[in-house]
Every structure is written in C-alpha cells, then in structure tokens.
N, C-alpha and C positions, 0 to 999 in steps of 0.2 A: 581473479575473475576477469574474463575478457568482455569488455564493454566497448563497442564501437558506436560512435555518435553520428555517423554519416556513412553513405555508401563508399566514399573514397577512403575511409579508414579501414575497411575490410582488407586485410593483407592478402596479396595474391599468392603468397607461398603457403597460406593456411587453407585457403578456399580456392580450388581450381578444378579444371575438368577431370583431373585424375583423383582428386580428393573431394568428392561431392558431398552434399549435405542433405539432411532432413531439416525442414524449416517449419516452425510453428508460429503463426501470426495472430496477433490480437492486441487490444489495449492493455489487457492484463492488470488493470488497476485493482490493487488489493491482493492479487494472486489467490483468489478464494478457491474453495473445493472444486467448483466447476472448472476453473482454469487448471487446477492441479490434475484433474481427470484428463483433460486434453493433453497436458504436458506428459503425463504417464503413458498415454497412447503413443505420442510422438517418440518418447524415449524407447519404447518397446520396438517400434519400427526402425529407429536408428540402430539399435543394438542388433536386431535381426539382420539388417542389411549392411552393417559395418559403416554407418554414416556418422558424421559429426552433426550434432543437433544444435541449430541456431534458432533462438527465440527472437522474433522481430516484433518490436513494439513502436509506439509513436510518442514523441515528445515535442510540444505539449499534446494534450488530448485534442483530437481533431475538432471537437465541438468548441474548444476555446478559440479556435481560429475562424471556424465557419459561422458559429452563432454564440459569440462570447457571453451574451446575456443569458443564455441557457446552459452554459458550461457547468458540469458537475464539480463539486469539491473533490479533490483527489484524496484517495485513501493511502497512497504511498508516494514518496519522492521517487524520482527515477533511479537513484542509487539503491534505495531499499527494494524497489521493484526488481531491479536487475539481480540483486543478491538473492531474492526469493525465487526468481526464475532458475537461477543456477542451482539453488538448494533443491529444487524440485525437478531437476533433470537436464536442464540446458547446459551445453558445453560453452556457449558464448551467447551474448546478447547484442543485437543490432537495434539501436534506438534511432529511428528515422526522424529527422527534424521536420515536423509537419508544418507546412506553410501553404499559402495560396497557390504557389506553383505546383506543389505536389498534389494539392486538391484538384487541380485541373487535369491530372494524368487520367487517361482512359484506363479501364481495367486491363486492357492488353498492354498498355505502356507500363503500368505498375508491375505486372507480372514479368514482363521482359526485362525491365531495368533491375528489379530486386531479385527475382527468383532465378532468372536465366543468366543474365550478364554478370551479376555480382556474386551470387551465392551458389551458382551451378547446382541447383536443387535436383535431387533425385526423388524426393518425396516432400509433400507439403501437408500439414495437418492444421485445421482451423476449426472453430466452433461451428455448429450447424447453422447458426444465424449470421455467419460472417458476411459482411458487405464491404466492397472496396471500389476504388476508382471514382472518377468524376460523378457527382450526384449519387454515389453509392450504387452505380449501375451494375456492378459485378456481384455475383453470388457464388455459392459453392459449385453449382452446375457449370457456370461460366468458367470458373477457375479450372475445373476438371477437364473441360473441353480444351482449354489452352494447354494444360499439362499433357494431355494425350498427344498434342501436336509437337510438344517441345521436350518430351522425354522425362516427365516427372508425374508421379501419382499424386492424387489428392484424396484426403479423407476428411469428411465433415462430421464432427463429434458433438452429440448433445451435451450441454453443460449440466449434466446431472451430478449433484454432489450429495444427494440425500433424498428425503421425501419430496423435495421440490427442485426446481431448476434454480440453482444459486446464481446470483448476479451482484455486480457492484452496487447497483441501485438498491437492492435488498439490504446490503450491508449499511449503506448510507441511511436508509430508513430506520434500521435498528439503532444506529448511533444517534439520530435525531430524537428518538424516543428514550434515549438513555439505556437502551437494552444492549448492554455490552456483552451479556451472555449469549444473546441471539447472534450478534455480530461474530463472536468467537466461534459459534457453531458453524456458521457459514464459511469462515476463514480457515478453520482447522487450527486456530491458535488465538490467543488473546489479541484484541486490537491494540495497537501501540502508536504513540507519537514519538518523534525524535526531534531534539533540538538542543541548543546551547543554553545553559543556565545563566540567567541574567539577574541583576540586583533589582529587587522590588522595594516596597516601602519598609520592609523588614518588620512588619507588624506581627507576623507569625513568631519571630524570635522574641519580641516583647511579650507575647502571650504564652511563651514557653513551648511553642511548636514551630521551630524554624522550618521554612519550606524552600525547596528548590523550584524556582519559577522558570517556566518555559513558555514564551509567548506563542500564541497560535497564529499561523499564517492565514491570510484572508481566504485563500482558495484551498486550504487543507481541511479535511474533515476532522472533527473531534466530537466526543460525546456531548450530549446536551448538558447545560449547566447543572451541577450537582456535586455530590461527594461520592467517591468510589474507593473500593479496596483494590490494590494492585501492587505492581512491582516497579522499582526503579533500578535501571542497570547503567553503570558507568561504561562509556565506550572505551575509555583509555585503559581500564584495568579489568573490565568484565565482571566486576563485583555487582551482585544483585541483592537488593534490599526490599523487604516488605514495606509498603507505604500506604498511607491514607492520602487520597488525591482529591483536590478540589478543582473543579472546572467552572470558571465564571469570572465575575467582575467585582467580587467582594461587596455585596450590597449593604453590609452593616456600616461601611465607612464611606464618606464622601471623597471625591477626588476624581482624577482622570480615569475614564472608563477604558480599561484595556483587558480584553479577554485573554486568559492564560490558564495554563495547567500548573497547579502548585502541589508539590509532593512533600509530605512530611514523612521522612524515613523513621520508622518506629524506633523509639528509645535512643536515637542518635542526635545529639546536639553538637557533635564535634566535627561533622563533615564540612569540608570547604569545597563546594561544587561550582563556585562562580567560574564561568568560562569553560566549563567541562561539558562536552556533549553527552547527553543521557537519552535513554529510551524508557518511556513510561508505558507500562502495560496495564490495561483495565480488566479487572477480573469480575467485579460485581458492583452494582449500584447500591449505595447505602441509603441515600435520600436525595431529594431535590434541593436546590439552592434556596435559601431564605434569609431574610433580614431579622436580626434579633434586637430586642428592646434595650439590651445592655451588653457590655463587654463580658460581664460575669456569666450571662446566659450563653453567650457564644463560646466561652471557654468550657463551660459544662457540656455543651453539645459536642465540642471538639474532643473532649475526653471520652464521651460515648462513642464517637466515630472511630477513635483510635482503638478502643476496646473491641469493637465489632470487627475492625480490620484484623486485629491480632488473632481473634478467635477464628476468622475465616482462613487466614493465610498461614498462621503459625501453630494454632491450636492452644488448648489451655495450658 
C-alpha cells in the first residue's frame, strides 16, 4: 500500500506531468458506503482515462485543529482508513497533515499546491457537499472553475449509499446507541476496533471466561457500553474466532475505571494474546451493561451471553 504522509513524500517519478492522476478528496472517516460510491466513480474515471487514482485525506480531522472541543470521535485510524481506501479502488493514499497553516490556504492555493503542483491531476472527484480552503470558502463549483483553467475535470458525487445519504455522523450515532447492525449497514461491513491486547485484572479467567482486553482510545469511536456478539482476528496470523464481547468498565467490581473492549473467544482458554494486535468486529448487540448482585449471577449471565453468541455466529 502506498501511503504518503505529506506533499513532499509524493515521489516525482510516480506522479508527474506525463503520468497524471485522478484524485478523490475527503476525510473518509469510516470509508462508509457513501465514500465507497464516490471511490467507485473515481475508479471508473481513472480506468477510462488511464490514470492513477490517488485518494487525498487529512490527518488529523480538520475539526480537531480548528475546533477541538467539537472534534468527532474517529471511526478508523489513518492506517486502517488508508487500507480501506486502497481496498475500494485507490492506487495510493496521500494523508495531508492538517494544521493551522494548511487551514489558512485559500481554495486556489489548496488546489494549486495539491492538485496541480504535486499530483498533476487530470480529474478530481469529491462528494457533492465538499468544502475546502480557508473558512471552507471553496465548494464544488469553485473547484470546477479552477480545474477548467488548469486542465482537470471535476465531478461532485452525492453520498448516496442506500435509502438515505450515508455519513460518518450517522455511523457514530448508531454506535452511540449500540446499534452495531445499523452501523454495519452504513459501512458495508461490521464496525471494528483494532488494538494491542493488554493485561487486565484477569477476573474473566478466574470466572472461567478469559478475555482479550483492548483499551479504547479517548478520541476513537466504540459501541456504547454493553455485550455484543462478534469476531476477534489476530493481526499476526489472520486467525478469526467467534467471540462474546463486553464494552464498558465492569460495574460489578470496584476499582479503577478504564473503558475497554473485552473479548472472550468461544470455548478457548488456551490462547495467549498478550501483546498481540487484534481486530474486534461487532455483529449484534446482546444486552446493555449492568451490575449484578453476586458473582454467581454474573457467571450465569455470561453463560447465557456465550450461548447466544454461539447461536448467532456458529449455529446450533
């Protein structure tokens, strides 16, 4: 995967005036079905015209720089986002490091520096609601006018992915409600978090249900507290296991409050996952988080959660 993290990293021998590009621009957080629709359109244009397709995104999200108190939680890390962009058609990804200086660029300066001087664009595809440049002064019509003067075409594509206009905000709303099925519908895949397994209090092991614990990053989205059926995949081997997943802070026990994703791999007590990067996919919500009057009651509920997970994912 070609991932460039600044304009200066774009190699001159891959992108030049004789090897021009099609460029698709957006935040692409989540790479949901609306994003995928825009990418598919850009891929078709690139193929028809024999162009290399470069996806341009921003890191961090512009709102995290301009209005950090209103910055949304992120649905994907940059690395995961780049992988998804390539999976859905991009040949390379340019992640622009967004800062106050870039925020001050006029629409014309942004288009000149990124599309003309660096990527030598012959075509540009964006969402129909795309805004860019200082104070978001530029829109699709502005970009199209600039493109007409500088030798590239511009297409603004509605973010239609189904019966509604899909958005990253919609996915976050679904996750906040625990509606992982709704999030999956908008994304075209189950929502997932990725992280390195750390040691917890090992209470799950004591209860007969050892879990792989992945802390949740403060600015990363995760489903609301509760218990879910899903899958755990090891990054090192690619092995994929059905799992009962708890998201929350273990309210039955006192102690330090740390929100995390805890996955019990069905019928496996022999896995050593400490220090291993894993991906946890959420398929269906089983119940909300609750405190139990006794450890025995908790164990009985965990047994029920595991049985329901097995029925959903593996079958009878």
